[in-house]
All heavy atoms as TSV, in Angstrom:
chain	resi	resn	atom	element	x	y	z
A	1	MET	N	N	-38.178	66.378	89.652
A	1	MET	CA	C	-37.285	66.538	88.508
A	1	MET	C	C	-37.232	67.986	88.067
A	1	MET	O	O	-38.219	68.631	88.006
A	1	MET	CB	C	-37.806	65.674	87.409
A	1	MET	CG	C	-36.924	65.562	86.234
A	1	MET	SD	S	-37.485	64.306	85.172
A	1	MET	CE	C	-36.262	64.379	83.924
A	2	ILE	N	N	-36.034	68.521	87.878
A	2	ILE	CA	C	-35.829	69.889	87.537
A	2	ILE	C	C	-35.985	70.014	86.038
A	2	ILE	O	O	-35.503	69.280	85.218
A	2	ILE	CB	C	-34.445	70.350	87.880
A	2	ILE	CG1	C	-34.325	70.223	89.497
A	2	ILE	CG2	C	-34.179	71.745	87.429
A	2	ILE	CD1	C	-32.893	70.545	89.960
A	3	ASN	N	N	-36.706	71.085	85.628
A	3	ASN	CA	C	-36.844	71.351	84.163
A	3	ASN	C	C	-35.614	71.967	83.672
A	3	ASN	O	O	-35.146	72.976	84.198
A	3	ASN	CB	C	-38.022	72.332	84.015
A	3	ASN	CG	C	-39.160	71.744	83.256
A	3	ASN	OD1	O	-39.037	70.657	82.743
A	3	ASN	ND2	N	-40.343	72.379	83.349
A	4	ASP	N	N	-35.052	71.436	82.643
A	4	ASP	CA	C	-33.791	72.007	81.964
A	4	ASP	C	C	-34.248	72.808	80.757
A	4	ASP	O	O	-34.638	72.212	79.822
A	4	ASP	CB	C	-32.838	70.840	81.617
A	4	ASP	CG	C	-31.490	71.410	81.179
A	4	ASP	OD1	O	-31.328	72.624	81.239
A	4	ASP	OD2	O	-30.653	70.613	80.757
A	5	LEU	N	N	-34.136	74.107	80.816
A	5	LEU	CA	C	-34.612	74.971	79.745
A	5	LEU	C	C	-33.459	75.435	78.885
A	5	LEU	O	O	-33.665	76.332	78.037
A	5	LEU	CB	C	-35.366	76.197	80.421
A	5	LEU	CG	C	-36.581	75.856	81.210
A	5	LEU	CD1	C	-37.174	77.064	81.841
A	5	LEU	CD2	C	-37.532	75.104	80.406
A	6	ARG	N	N	-32.284	74.925	79.026
A	6	ARG	CA	C	-31.184	75.306	78.183
A	6	ARG	C	C	-31.219	74.672	76.893
A	6	ARG	O	O	-31.456	73.430	76.776
A	6	ARG	CB	C	-29.872	74.969	78.827
A	6	ARG	CG	C	-29.662	75.747	80.126
A	6	ARG	CD	C	-28.399	75.263	80.782
A	6	ARG	NE	N	-28.588	73.921	81.342
A	6	ARG	CZ	C	-27.719	73.112	81.704
A	6	ARG	NH1	N	-26.480	73.425	81.660
A	6	ARG	NH2	N	-28.018	71.935	82.165
A	7	GLY	N	N	-30.948	75.351	75.796
A	7	GLY	CA	C	-30.878	74.739	74.420
A	7	GLY	C	C	-32.189	74.366	73.843
A	7	GLY	O	O	-33.224	74.608	74.412
A	8	PRO	N	N	-32.197	73.850	72.651
A	8	PRO	CA	C	-33.443	73.438	71.988
A	8	PRO	C	C	-34.044	72.215	72.648
A	8	PRO	O	O	-33.396	71.443	73.318
A	8	PRO	CB	C	-32.918	73.075	70.535
A	8	PRO	CG	C	-31.521	72.684	70.730
A	8	PRO	CD	C	-30.968	73.525	71.886
A	9	PRO	N	N	-35.362	72.138	72.566
A	9	PRO	CA	C	-36.078	70.988	73.215
A	9	PRO	C	C	-35.597	69.644	72.471
A	9	PRO	O	O	-35.413	69.664	71.301
A	9	PRO	CB	C	-37.516	71.256	72.939
A	9	PRO	CG	C	-37.564	72.201	71.750
A	9	PRO	CD	C	-36.280	73.014	71.859
A	10	ALA	N	N	-35.454	68.669	73.270
A	10	ALA	CA	C	-35.173	67.306	72.686
A	10	ALA	C	C	-36.356	66.752	71.993
A	10	ALA	O	O	-37.424	66.700	72.518
A	10	ALA	CB	C	-34.577	66.397	73.794
A	11	THR	N	N	-36.126	66.279	70.788
A	11	THR	CA	C	-37.158	65.628	70.062
A	11	THR	C	C	-36.686	64.185	69.753
A	11	THR	O	O	-35.535	63.833	70.024
A	11	THR	CB	C	-37.507	66.339	68.748
A	11	THR	OG1	O	-36.297	66.428	67.953
A	11	THR	CG2	C	-38.016	67.747	69.001
A	12	ASP	N	N	-37.528	63.419	69.156
A	12	ASP	CA	C	-37.203	62.023	68.779
A	12	ASP	C	C	-35.963	61.943	67.967
A	12	ASP	O	O	-35.101	61.050	68.225
A	12	ASP	CB	C	-38.391	61.272	68.145
A	12	ASP	CG	C	-39.557	61.055	69.079
A	12	ASP	OD1	O	-39.358	61.129	70.250
A	12	ASP	OD2	O	-40.621	60.747	68.572
A	13	ASN	N	N	-35.843	62.783	66.925
A	13	ASN	CA	C	-34.722	62.717	66.085
A	13	ASN	C	C	-33.402	63.129	66.829
A	13	ASN	O	O	-32.280	62.643	66.483
A	13	ASN	CB	C	-34.834	63.592	64.847
A	13	ASN	CG	C	-35.052	65.032	65.055
A	13	ASN	OD1	O	-35.534	65.382	66.135
A	13	ASN	ND2	N	-34.685	65.843	64.195
A	14	HIS	N	N	-33.482	63.980	67.815
A	14	HIS	CA	C	-32.309	64.241	68.679
A	14	HIS	C	C	-31.911	63.046	69.439
A	14	HIS	O	O	-30.695	62.712	69.498
A	14	HIS	CB	C	-32.543	65.437	69.628
A	14	HIS	CG	C	-32.676	66.775	68.996
A	14	HIS	ND1	N	-33.922	67.311	68.727
A	14	HIS	CD2	C	-31.804	67.602	68.422
A	14	HIS	CE1	C	-33.726	68.487	68.108
A	14	HIS	NE2	N	-32.455	68.721	67.936
A	15	VAL	N	N	-32.808	62.369	70.038
A	15	VAL	CA	C	-32.468	61.216	70.895
A	15	VAL	C	C	-31.932	60.108	70.040
A	15	VAL	O	O	-30.936	59.421	70.368
A	15	VAL	CB	C	-33.744	60.778	71.632
A	15	VAL	CG1	C	-33.479	59.440	72.414
A	15	VAL	CG2	C	-34.201	61.795	72.623
A	16	MET	N	N	-32.502	59.834	68.847
A	16	MET	CA	C	-32.048	58.797	67.965
A	16	MET	C	C	-30.622	59.143	67.500
A	16	MET	O	O	-29.825	58.210	67.296
A	16	MET	CB	C	-32.968	58.595	66.776
A	16	MET	CG	C	-34.353	58.110	67.183
A	16	MET	SD	S	-34.266	56.591	68.164
A	16	MET	CE	C	-33.685	55.399	66.882
A	17	GLY	N	N	-30.313	60.390	67.244
A	17	GLY	CA	C	-28.941	60.818	66.796
A	17	GLY	C	C	-27.981	60.527	67.879
A	17	GLY	O	O	-26.822	60.189	67.585
A	18	GLU	N	N	-28.323	60.714	69.168
A	18	GLU	CA	C	-27.471	60.461	70.266
A	18	GLU	C	C	-27.119	58.961	70.389
A	18	GLU	O	O	-26.053	58.588	70.616
A	18	GLU	CB	C	-27.997	60.990	71.597
A	18	GLU	CG	C	-28.152	62.506	71.638
A	18	GLU	CD	C	-28.921	63.024	72.829
A	18	GLU	OE1	O	-29.260	62.228	73.746
A	18	GLU	OE2	O	-29.280	64.231	72.737
A	19	ILE	N	N	-28.141	58.177	70.149
A	19	ILE	CA	C	-27.930	56.676	70.167
A	19	ILE	C	C	-26.976	56.234	69.064
A	19	ILE	O	O	-26.125	55.406	69.331
A	19	ILE	CB	C	-29.336	55.927	70.120
A	19	ILE	CG1	C	-30.155	56.236	71.375
A	19	ILE	CG2	C	-29.099	54.467	69.867
A	19	ILE	CD1	C	-31.563	55.741	71.278
A	20	VAL	N	N	-27.180	56.768	67.905
A	20	VAL	CA	C	-26.280	56.414	66.809
A	20	VAL	C	C	-24.828	56.868	67.075
A	20	VAL	O	O	-23.950	56.133	66.831
A	20	VAL	CB	C	-26.821	57.062	65.470
A	20	VAL	CG1	C	-25.825	56.898	64.365
A	20	VAL	CG2	C	-28.127	56.404	65.060
A	21	LEU	N	N	-24.732	58.080	67.624
A	21	LEU	CA	C	-23.371	58.558	67.933
A	21	LEU	C	C	-22.732	57.760	69.020
A	21	LEU	O	O	-21.534	57.475	68.962
A	21	LEU	CB	C	-23.506	60.083	68.442
A	21	LEU	CG	C	-22.225	60.779	68.747
A	21	LEU	CD1	C	-21.335	60.825	67.535
A	21	LEU	CD2	C	-22.502	62.176	69.202
A	22	GLU	N	N	-23.481	57.268	70.060
A	22	GLU	CA	C	-22.896	56.417	71.068
A	22	GLU	C	C	-22.353	55.151	70.429
A	22	GLU	O	O	-21.261	54.678	70.769
A	22	GLU	CB	C	-23.993	56.064	72.094
A	22	GLU	CG	C	-24.224	57.006	73.126
A	22	GLU	CD	C	-25.323	56.591	74.101
A	22	GLU	OE1	O	-25.870	55.489	74.002
A	22	GLU	OE2	O	-25.591	57.370	75.049
A	23	ALA	N	N	-23.131	54.590	69.528
A	23	ALA	CA	C	-22.681	53.288	68.862
A	23	ALA	C	C	-21.416	53.541	67.986
A	23	ALA	O	O	-20.509	52.724	68.035
A	23	ALA	CB	C	-23.737	52.759	67.967
A	24	MET	N	N	-21.401	54.627	67.319
A	24	MET	CA	C	-20.217	54.993	66.466
A	24	MET	C	C	-18.986	55.196	67.326
A	24	MET	O	O	-17.853	54.685	67.068
A	24	MET	CB	C	-20.457	56.250	65.640
A	24	MET	CG	C	-21.480	56.071	64.484
A	24	MET	SD	S	-21.985	57.523	63.750
A	24	MET	CE	C	-20.413	58.314	63.303
A	25	LEU	N	N	-19.142	55.924	68.412
A	25	LEU	CA	C	-18.045	56.181	69.374
A	25	LEU	C	C	-17.595	54.937	69.998
A	25	LEU	O	O	-16.377	54.642	70.171
A	25	LEU	CB	C	-18.412	57.241	70.464
A	25	LEU	CG	C	-18.618	58.630	69.927
A	25	LEU	CD1	C	-19.212	59.487	71.031
A	25	LEU	CD2	C	-17.200	59.224	69.583
A	26	TYR	N	N	-18.510	54.095	70.410
A	26	TYR	CA	C	-18.163	52.806	71.122
A	26	TYR	C	C	-17.315	51.966	70.167
A	26	TYR	O	O	-16.319	51.367	70.521
A	26	TYR	CB	C	-19.429	52.075	71.515
A	26	TYR	CG	C	-19.148	50.775	72.260
A	26	TYR	CD1	C	-18.903	50.834	73.648
A	26	TYR	CD2	C	-19.078	49.556	71.624
A	26	TYR	CE1	C	-18.637	49.707	74.362
A	26	TYR	CE2	C	-18.791	48.450	72.390
A	26	TYR	CZ	C	-18.567	48.482	73.679
A	26	TYR	OH	O	-18.241	47.374	74.369
A	27	ASP	N	N	-17.731	51.824	68.869
A	27	ASP	CA	C	-17.003	51.017	67.883
A	27	ASP	C	C	-15.588	51.495	67.673
A	27	ASP	O	O	-14.660	50.787	67.646
A	27	ASP	CB	C	-17.762	50.920	66.604
A	27	ASP	CG	C	-18.965	49.995	66.661
A	27	ASP	OD1	O	-19.077	49.182	67.651
A	27	ASP	OD2	O	-19.881	50.126	65.790
A	28	ARG	N	N	-15.481	52.835	67.492
A	28	ARG	CA	C	-14.165	53.461	67.253
A	28	ARG	C	C	-13.292	53.309	68.429
A	28	ARG	O	O	-12.096	52.978	68.326
A	28	ARG	CB	C	-14.439	54.923	66.907
A	28	ARG	CG	C	-13.140	55.742	66.740
A	28	ARG	CD	C	-12.398	55.299	65.480
A	28	ARG	NE	N	-11.224	56.062	65.284
A	28	ARG	CZ	C	-10.004	55.666	65.331
A	28	ARG	NH1	N	-9.740	54.296	65.421
A	28	ARG	NH2	N	-8.910	56.427	65.197
A	29	MET	N	N	-13.769	53.570	69.606
A	29	MET	CA	C	-12.968	53.519	70.823
A	29	MET	C	C	-12.613	52.110	71.196
A	29	MET	O	O	-11.554	51.843	71.784
A	29	MET	CB	C	-13.618	54.210	71.966
A	29	MET	CG	C	-13.642	55.736	71.802
A	29	MET	SD	S	-14.245	56.566	73.273
A	29	MET	CE	C	-15.765	57.198	72.658
A	30	ARG	N	N	-13.477	51.201	70.805
A	30	ARG	CA	C	-13.223	49.714	71.099
A	30	ARG	C	C	-12.017	49.258	70.329
A	30	ARG	O	O	-11.212	48.379	70.772
A	30	ARG	CB	C	-14.421	48.913	70.720
A	30	ARG	CG	C	-14.368	47.471	71.066
A	30	ARG	CD	C	-14.657	47.261	72.437
A	30	ARG	NE	N	-14.794	45.868	72.726
A	30	ARG	CZ	C	-15.123	45.356	73.914
A	30	ARG	NH1	N	-15.306	46.156	74.921
A	30	ARG	NH2	N	-15.209	44.110	74.052
A	31	GLN	N	N	-11.725	49.834	69.172
A	31	GLN	CA	C	-10.557	49.553	68.412
A	31	GLN	C	C	-9.287	49.964	69.139
A	31	GLN	O	O	-8.220	49.314	69.052
A	31	GLN	CB	C	-10.585	50.196	67.001
A	31	GLN	CG	C	-11.715	49.739	66.160
A	31	GLN	CD	C	-11.845	50.609	64.926
A	31	GLN	OE1	O	-11.095	51.492	64.664
A	31	GLN	NE2	N	-12.848	50.285	64.142
A	32	ILE	N	N	-9.317	51.063	69.850
A	32	ILE	CA	C	-8.234	51.612	70.582
A	32	ILE	C	C	-8.070	50.947	71.952
A	32	ILE	O	O	-6.906	50.637	72.388
A	32	ILE	CB	C	-8.427	53.133	70.837
A	32	ILE	CG1	C	-8.664	53.903	69.513
A	32	ILE	CG2	C	-7.252	53.708	71.551
A	32	ILE	CD1	C	-7.465	53.866	68.531
A	33	CYS	N	N	-9.212	50.675	72.571
A	33	CYS	CA	C	-9.144	50.124	73.971
A	33	CYS	C	C	-10.188	49.033	74.046
A	33	CYS	O	O	-11.403	49.202	74.258
A	33	CYS	CB	C	-9.505	51.250	74.947
A	33	CYS	SG	S	-9.607	50.715	76.636
A	34	PRO	N	N	-9.718	47.753	73.907
A	34	PRO	CA	C	-10.689	46.630	73.979
A	34	PRO	C	C	-11.326	46.486	75.405
A	34	PRO	O	O	-12.357	45.805	75.486
A	34	PRO	CB	C	-9.846	45.355	73.702
A	34	PRO	CG	C	-8.473	45.859	73.365
A	34	PRO	CD	C	-8.368	47.339	73.648
A	35	THR	N	N	-10.857	47.166	76.407
A	35	THR	CA	C	-11.363	47.054	77.759
A	35	THR	C	C	-12.401	48.153	78.050
A	35	THR	O	O	-12.703	48.392	79.198
A	35	THR	CB	C	-10.310	46.998	78.815
A	35	THR	OG1	O	-9.493	48.239	78.678
A	35	THR	CG2	C	-9.408	45.799	78.649
A	36	ILE	N	N	-12.934	48.826	76.915
A	36	ILE	CA	C	-13.914	49.864	77.220
A	36	ILE	C	C	-15.147	49.300	77.768
A	36	ILE	O	O	-15.502	48.232	77.520
A	36	ILE	CB	C	-14.162	50.597	75.891
A	36	ILE	CG1	C	-14.883	51.942	76.138
A	36	ILE	CG2	C	-14.971	49.731	74.893
A	36	ILE	CD1	C	-14.899	52.853	74.969
A	37	ARG	N	N	-15.776	50.033	78.755
A	37	ARG	CA	C	-16.934	49.463	79.415
A	37	ARG	C	C	-18.190	50.084	78.935
A	37	ARG	O	O	-19.190	49.355	78.656
A	37	ARG	CB	C	-16.802	49.725	80.952
A	37	ARG	CG	C	-15.641	48.968	81.635
A	37	ARG	CD	C	-15.658	49.281	83.046
A	37	ARG	NE	N	-14.618	48.516	83.757
A	37	ARG	CZ	C	-14.184	48.779	84.892
A	37	ARG	NH1	N	-14.634	49.775	85.559
A	37	ARG	NH2	N	-13.259	47.936	85.409
A	38	ASP	N	N	-18.223	51.376	78.766
A	38	ASP	CA	C	-19.504	52.035	78.328
A	38	ASP	C	C	-19.200	53.428	77.763
A	38	ASP	O	O	-18.249	54.082	78.154
A	38	ASP	CB	C	-20.463	52.153	79.539
A	38	ASP	CG	C	-21.861	52.417	79.153
A	38	ASP	OD1	O	-22.229	52.240	77.946
A	38	ASP	OD2	O	-22.702	52.767	80.001
A	39	VAL	N	N	-20.095	53.840	76.897
A	39	VAL	CA	C	-20.077	55.204	76.272
A	39	VAL	C	C	-21.487	55.721	76.409
A	39	VAL	O	O	-22.487	55.092	76.128
A	39	VAL	CB	C	-19.683	55.165	74.814
A	39	VAL	CG1	C	-19.752	56.549	74.205
A	39	VAL	CG2	C	-18.281	54.637	74.643
A	40	CYS	N	N	-21.566	57.017	76.920
A	40	CYS	CA	C	-22.823	57.668	77.118
A	40	CYS	C	C	-22.748	59.063	76.545
A	40	CYS	O	O	-21.968	59.868	77.011
A	40	CYS	CB	C	-23.230	57.684	78.575
A	40	CYS	SG	S	-24.804	58.471	78.879
A	41	VAL	N	N	-23.614	59.397	75.610
A	41	VAL	CA	C	-23.767	60.728	75.158
A	41	VAL	C	C	-24.869	61.416	75.831
A	41	VAL	O	O	-25.997	60.917	75.827
A	41	VAL	CB	C	-23.999	60.795	73.542
A	41	VAL	CG1	C	-24.182	62.163	73.068
A	41	VAL	CG2	C	-22.840	60.063	72.813
A	42	THR	N	N	-24.612	62.473	76.499
A	42	THR	CA	C	-25.615	63.151	77.314
A	42	THR	C	C	-26.009	64.484	76.666
A	42	THR	O	O	-25.249	64.998	75.860
A	42	THR	CB	C	-25.132	63.453	78.760
A	42	THR	OG1	O	-23.978	64.277	78.699
A	42	THR	CG2	C	-24.766	62.123	79.438
A	43	LYS	N	N	-27.162	64.994	77.043
A	43	LYS	CA	C	-27.614	66.271	76.492
A	43	LYS	C	C	-27.391	67.363	77.530
A	43	LYS	O	O	-27.754	67.302	78.649
A	43	LYS	CB	C	-29.133	66.149	76.199
A	43	LYS	CG	C	-29.721	67.387	75.526
A	43	LYS	CD	C	-29.285	67.560	74.161
A	43	LYS	CE	C	-29.992	68.670	73.468
A	43	LYS	NZ	N	-29.313	69.315	72.454
A	44	ASP	N	N	-26.703	68.419	77.092
A	44	ASP	CA	C	-26.413	69.606	77.950
A	44	ASP	C	C	-26.523	70.876	77.111
A	44	ASP	O	O	-25.532	71.288	76.518
A	44	ASP	CB	C	-25.021	69.442	78.556
A	44	ASP	CG	C	-24.684	70.600	79.428
A	44	ASP	OD1	O	-25.644	71.177	80.058
A	44	ASP	OD2	O	-23.555	71.116	79.519
A	45	GLY	N	N	-27.748	71.403	76.989
A	45	GLY	CA	C	-27.927	72.519	76.139
A	45	GLY	C	C	-27.696	72.217	74.646
A	45	GLY	O	O	-28.295	71.278	74.166
A	46	VAL	N	N	-26.826	72.881	74.002
A	46	VAL	CA	C	-26.512	72.647	72.587
A	46	VAL	C	C	-25.315	71.700	72.413
A	46	VAL	O	O	-25.062	71.302	71.331
A	46	VAL	CB	C	-26.331	73.951	71.829
A	46	VAL	CG1	C	-27.591	74.772	71.820
A	46	VAL	CG2	C	-25.165	74.737	72.443
A	47	ASN	N	N	-24.608	71.405	73.490
A	47	ASN	CA	C	-23.439	70.516	73.395
A	47	ASN	C	C	-23.877	69.086	73.648
A	47	ASN	O	O	-24.933	68.802	74.198
A	47	ASN	CB	C	-22.414	70.899	74.493
A	47	ASN	CG	C	-21.955	72.324	74.256
A	47	ASN	OD1	O	-21.719	72.701	73.123
A	47	ASN	ND2	N	-21.767	73.088	75.344
A	48	LEU	N	N	-23.035	68.173	73.261
A	48	LEU	CA	C	-23.297	66.731	73.506
A	48	LEU	C	C	-22.019	66.225	74.184
A	48	LEU	O	O	-21.186	65.584	73.629
A	48	LEU	CB	C	-23.550	66.010	72.243
A	48	LEU	CG	C	-24.890	66.164	71.496
A	48	LEU	CD1	C	-24.897	65.488	70.178
A	48	LEU	CD2	C	-25.964	65.778	72.342
A	49	PRO	N	N	-21.976	66.330	75.568
A	49	PRO	CA	C	-20.919	65.783	76.291
A	49	PRO	C	C	-20.855	64.249	76.214
A	49	PRO	O	O	-21.923	63.615	76.137
A	49	PRO	CB	C	-21.108	66.192	77.740
A	49	PRO	CG	C	-22.084	67.260	77.661
A	49	PRO	CD	C	-22.943	67.064	76.411
A	50	VAL	N	N	-19.675	63.604	76.149
A	50	VAL	CA	C	-19.530	62.192	76.116
A	50	VAL	C	C	-18.884	61.721	77.332
A	50	VAL	O	O	-17.809	62.279	77.756
A	50	VAL	CB	C	-18.700	61.812	74.801
A	50	VAL	CG1	C	-18.450	60.361	74.801
A	50	VAL	CG2	C	-19.337	62.266	73.586
A	51	VAL	N	N	-19.447	60.691	77.958
A	51	VAL	CA	C	-18.892	60.088	79.145
A	51	VAL	C	C	-18.466	58.723	78.769
A	51	VAL	O	O	-19.192	57.902	78.201
A	51	VAL	CB	C	-19.894	60.040	80.289
A	51	VAL	CG1	C	-19.272	59.384	81.547
A	51	VAL	CG2	C	-20.439	61.417	80.662
A	52	VAL	N	N	-17.145	58.383	79.044
A	52	VAL	CA	C	-16.600	57.030	78.655
A	52	VAL	C	C	-16.044	56.360	79.898
A	52	VAL	O	O	-15.284	57.062	80.667
A	52	VAL	CB	C	-15.479	57.258	77.627
A	52	VAL	CG1	C	-14.947	55.883	77.193
A	52	VAL	CG2	C	-16.007	58.040	76.440
A	53	SER	N	N	-16.357	55.074	80.025
A	53	SER	CA	C	-15.854	54.337	81.099
A	53	SER	C	C	-14.893	53.232	80.519
A	53	SER	O	O	-15.318	52.524	79.679
A	53	SER	CB	C	-16.988	53.638	81.881
A	53	SER	OG	O	-16.426	52.769	82.829
A	54	ILE	N	N	-13.637	53.296	80.997
A	54	ILE	CA	C	-12.648	52.222	80.495
A	54	ILE	C	C	-11.925	51.705	81.698
A	54	ILE	O	O	-11.880	52.260	82.731
A	54	ILE	CB	C	-11.681	52.904	79.470
A	54	ILE	CG1	C	-10.734	53.902	80.201
A	54	ILE	CG2	C	-12.342	53.496	78.342
A	54	ILE	CD1	C	-9.565	54.287	79.353
A	55	LYS	N	N	-11.303	50.530	81.389
A	55	LYS	CA	C	-10.376	49.919	82.382
A	55	LYS	C	C	-9.032	49.985	81.611
A	55	LYS	O	O	-8.691	49.099	80.861
A	55	LYS	CB	C	-10.759	48.502	82.698
A	55	LYS	CG	C	-9.898	47.853	83.711
A	55	LYS	CD	C	-10.440	46.483	84.105
A	55	LYS	CE	C	-9.573	45.891	85.160
A	55	LYS	NZ	N	-9.971	44.553	85.526
A	56	PRO	N	N	-8.241	51.034	81.893
A	56	PRO	CA	C	-6.942	51.200	81.156
A	56	PRO	C	C	-5.997	50.071	81.456
A	56	PRO	O	O	-5.900	49.603	82.625
A	56	PRO	CB	C	-6.470	52.519	81.661
A	56	PRO	CG	C	-7.184	52.841	82.897
A	56	PRO	CD	C	-8.479	52.082	82.921
A	57	THR	N	N	-5.280	49.677	80.462
A	57	THR	CA	C	-4.244	48.617	80.583
A	57	THR	C	C	-2.842	49.180	80.476
A	57	THR	O	O	-1.865	48.396	80.759
A	57	THR	CB	C	-4.506	47.531	79.556
A	57	THR	OG1	O	-4.448	48.048	78.248
A	57	THR	CG2	C	-5.810	46.810	79.793
A	58	PHE	N	N	-2.699	50.402	80.098
A	58	PHE	CA	C	-1.352	51.033	80.021
A	58	PHE	C	C	-1.499	52.527	80.193
A	58	PHE	O	O	-2.605	53.127	79.937
A	58	PHE	CB	C	-0.585	50.718	78.753
A	58	PHE	CG	C	-1.266	51.215	77.485
A	58	PHE	CD1	C	-1.025	52.480	76.997
A	58	PHE	CD2	C	-2.093	50.386	76.792
A	58	PHE	CE1	C	-1.586	52.931	75.825
A	58	PHE	CE2	C	-2.633	50.808	75.623
A	58	PHE	CZ	C	-2.457	52.072	75.138
A	59	ILE	N	N	-0.464	53.211	80.603
A	59	ILE	CA	C	-0.430	54.633	80.845
A	59	ILE	C	C	-0.648	55.361	79.514
A	59	ILE	O	O	-0.016	54.974	78.501
A	59	ILE	CB	C	0.914	55.109	81.511
A	59	ILE	CG1	C	0.961	54.523	82.840
A	59	ILE	CG2	C	0.950	56.628	81.562
A	59	ILE	CD1	C	2.280	54.831	83.622
A	60	GLY	N	N	-1.541	56.342	79.486
A	60	GLY	CA	C	-1.782	57.035	78.262
A	60	GLY	C	C	-2.973	56.501	77.415
A	60	GLY	O	O	-3.307	57.101	76.414
A	61	GLN	N	N	-3.487	55.426	77.847
A	61	GLN	CA	C	-4.633	54.788	77.059
A	61	GLN	C	C	-5.831	55.696	77.080
A	61	GLN	O	O	-6.595	55.843	76.093
A	61	GLN	CB	C	-4.931	53.423	77.567
A	61	GLN	CG	C	-5.837	52.661	76.692
A	61	GLN	CD	C	-6.002	51.188	77.005
A	61	GLN	OE1	O	-5.830	50.816	78.205
A	61	GLN	NE2	N	-6.244	50.352	76.108
A	62	ALA	N	N	-6.077	56.318	78.272
A	62	ALA	CA	C	-7.235	57.258	78.357
A	62	ALA	C	C	-7.123	58.404	77.319
A	62	ALA	O	O	-8.061	58.760	76.660
A	62	ALA	CB	C	-7.400	57.760	79.798
A	63	ARG	N	N	-5.880	58.908	77.225
A	63	ARG	CA	C	-5.639	59.931	76.220
A	63	ARG	C	C	-5.963	59.440	74.816
A	63	ARG	O	O	-6.593	60.151	74.003
A	63	ARG	CB	C	-4.173	60.446	76.288
A	63	ARG	CG	C	-3.939	61.617	75.390
A	63	ARG	CD	C	-2.483	61.792	75.062
A	63	ARG	NE	N	-1.962	60.633	74.464
A	63	ARG	CZ	C	-0.802	60.019	74.708
A	63	ARG	NH1	N	-0.118	60.455	75.635
A	63	ARG	NH2	N	-0.392	58.936	74.005
A	64	ASP	N	N	-5.537	58.240	74.458
A	64	ASP	CA	C	-5.765	57.680	73.187
A	64	ASP	C	C	-7.255	57.509	72.883
A	64	ASP	O	O	-7.712	57.787	71.764
A	64	ASP	CB	C	-5.124	56.341	73.041
A	64	ASP	CG	C	-3.566	56.420	73.062
A	64	ASP	OD1	O	-3.005	57.561	72.890
A	64	ASP	OD2	O	-2.876	55.340	73.242
A	65	VAL	N	N	-8.026	57.087	73.934
A	65	VAL	CA	C	-9.444	56.992	73.743
A	65	VAL	C	C	-10.087	58.319	73.594
A	65	VAL	O	O	-10.999	58.518	72.699
A	65	VAL	CB	C	-10.059	56.217	74.967
A	65	VAL	CG1	C	-11.562	56.292	74.951
A	65	VAL	CG2	C	-9.572	54.770	75.017
A	66	MET	N	N	-9.576	59.350	74.245
A	66	MET	CA	C	-10.186	60.672	74.170
A	66	MET	C	C	-9.921	61.272	72.739
A	66	MET	O	O	-10.817	61.817	72.099
A	66	MET	CB	C	-9.564	61.609	75.184
A	66	MET	CG	C	-9.992	63.052	75.075
A	66	MET	SD	S	-9.149	64.148	76.162
A	66	MET	CE	C	-7.489	64.056	75.503
A	67	LEU	N	N	-8.698	61.046	72.197
A	67	LEU	CA	C	-8.344	61.477	70.869
A	67	LEU	C	C	-9.218	60.706	69.812
A	67	LEU	O	O	-9.566	61.345	68.782
A	67	LEU	CB	C	-6.836	61.332	70.605
A	67	LEU	CG	C	-5.978	62.217	71.453
A	67	LEU	CD1	C	-4.482	61.867	71.172
A	67	LEU	CD2	C	-6.248	63.711	71.107
A	68	ALA	N	N	-9.482	59.489	70.069
A	68	ALA	CA	C	-10.359	58.711	69.180
A	68	ALA	C	C	-11.767	59.347	69.184
A	68	ALA	O	O	-12.371	59.420	68.102
A	68	ALA	CB	C	-10.393	57.241	69.512
A	69	ALA	N	N	-12.250	59.721	70.346
A	69	ALA	CA	C	-13.541	60.352	70.438
A	69	ALA	C	C	-13.611	61.713	69.652
A	69	ALA	O	O	-14.489	62.013	68.966
A	69	ALA	CB	C	-13.974	60.581	71.842
A	70	PHE	N	N	-12.504	62.445	69.744
A	70	PHE	CA	C	-12.480	63.761	69.038
A	70	PHE	C	C	-12.361	63.542	67.560
A	70	PHE	O	O	-12.878	64.412	66.837
A	70	PHE	CB	C	-11.275	64.572	69.568
A	70	PHE	CG	C	-11.462	65.177	70.928
A	70	PHE	CD1	C	-10.390	65.290	71.718
A	70	PHE	CD2	C	-12.670	65.660	71.331
A	70	PHE	CE1	C	-10.502	65.887	72.958
A	70	PHE	CE2	C	-12.897	66.210	72.617
A	70	PHE	CZ	C	-11.757	66.316	73.365
A	71	SER	N	N	-11.746	62.518	67.124
A	71	SER	CA	C	-11.539	62.280	65.678
A	71	SER	C	C	-12.684	61.523	64.998
A	71	SER	O	O	-12.696	61.427	63.736
A	71	SER	CB	C	-10.236	61.641	65.398
A	71	SER	OG	O	-10.249	60.281	65.868
A	72	THR	N	N	-13.647	60.995	65.779
A	72	THR	CA	C	-14.728	60.293	65.210
A	72	THR	C	C	-15.815	61.306	64.667
A	72	THR	O	O	-16.201	62.155	65.345
A	72	THR	CB	C	-15.428	59.376	66.217
A	72	THR	OG1	O	-14.431	58.477	66.691
A	72	THR	CG2	C	-16.588	58.622	65.657
A	73	GLU	N	N	-16.104	61.124	63.382
A	73	GLU	CA	C	-17.135	62.020	62.807
A	73	GLU	C	C	-18.532	61.589	63.217
A	73	GLU	O	O	-18.944	60.464	63.118
A	73	GLU	CB	C	-17.023	61.993	61.319
A	73	GLU	CG	C	-15.759	62.591	60.812
A	73	GLU	CD	C	-15.745	62.817	59.310
A	73	GLU	OE1	O	-16.903	62.911	58.700
A	73	GLU	OE2	O	-14.649	62.866	58.730
A	74	GLY	N	N	-19.242	62.510	63.820
A	74	GLY	CA	C	-20.600	62.233	64.271
A	74	GLY	C	C	-21.631	62.597	63.254
A	74	GLY	O	O	-21.571	62.089	62.157
A	75	ARG	N	N	-22.431	63.529	63.579
A	75	ARG	CA	C	-23.559	63.909	62.723
A	75	ARG	C	C	-23.060	64.838	61.642
A	75	ARG	O	O	-22.347	65.735	61.724
A	75	ARG	CB	C	-24.655	64.541	63.452
A	75	ARG	CG	C	-25.106	63.706	64.575
A	75	ARG	CD	C	-26.239	64.418	65.240
A	75	ARG	NE	N	-26.061	64.519	66.636
A	75	ARG	CZ	C	-27.091	64.607	67.428
A	75	ARG	NH1	N	-28.287	64.669	67.015
A	75	ARG	NH2	N	-26.865	64.658	68.733
């Protein structure tokens, strides 16, 4: 396993914050796209990239989900 030395070290409160953020994002995006499969907040240095898996039912739905993620207030 490679040591990732970018950004601050992850502590318990960082991990718990990511879990809460995942749940908030999932609930918000589920309102936009009922066929959402999964949401994962990953750690990358000081940023928190979000990976979302959906099964789109119409063109532009992925954009709507992305905009919902951007507009959801996290921490």
